[in-house]
N, C-alpha and C positions, 0 to 999 in steps of 0.2 A: 818375285821382286828382285830388283837390282840392288846390290849392296853398295853403300856409299860411306866413306870414312871422312869425318870432319874433325876439326880441332876447335875447342872452345876454351875461353878463359874460365878459370875455376869458379868465378862468381856466376857466370852464365850457366855453367854446368849444374851448379847448385840450384839455381832457379828452375832449370829444366827438370831436375830431379823432383823438386817440390811440386811442380805442375803435374808431372806424370803420376806421382803418388796421390795427389789430390783427386785426379780424374780416374785413378785406378787403371792406368794404361802404361805402356812402355814409353821411354824417352823418344824412341823412334816414331811412335804414333803421334806424339805431340809435335815433333818436327814435321811429319807429313801433313798434319792438320794446318800448321802455320804456313807451310809452303803452298798448300792448296788454296788457302784463303788469300795469300798474297799474289798468287800467279793467275787468279781469275781475270778474265778480260774485263776491262772497265765497261760500264754501262754505255749504251749508245748515247751520243751527244744530245739527241732530242729528249732523253730522259733526265739529263742533268738540269736541276732547277736553275742554275746560274745562266744557262743558255736562254731560258725564257726571258731573261732581263735584256738580252740584246735588242736594241731598237726601242726599248720601253721608255726612253727618256729623250726629250728634245732640248735644244738650246746649247748654250756654251759658245765658245769662240773657236775660230779656226786654230788648230794647233793644240787645243786643250788635251787631246789624247796623247800627244807626244810629250807635252810639258805637264804631265799629271801631278808631279810633285808641287809645282807652283799652284795648281788649282786646289789641291787637297790641303797643303800646308801654308799657302800664302807666299808672298814674296815678290 
């Protein structure tokens, strides 16, 4: 493994210590787990449930997508 040195605020270090103790692992292992979870590639767009909504609705007026605040909030 490659060694990495980081600086943490005391409060964050305390939280990290509690998490490590709770899981029975080192603080380094908690950091590795969090980095792995955060660095994963996002799911392909076709698996994103919001993408399925594209084209699902008809209607509206020309320019509604650009002036969405007016459409949503009125005005």
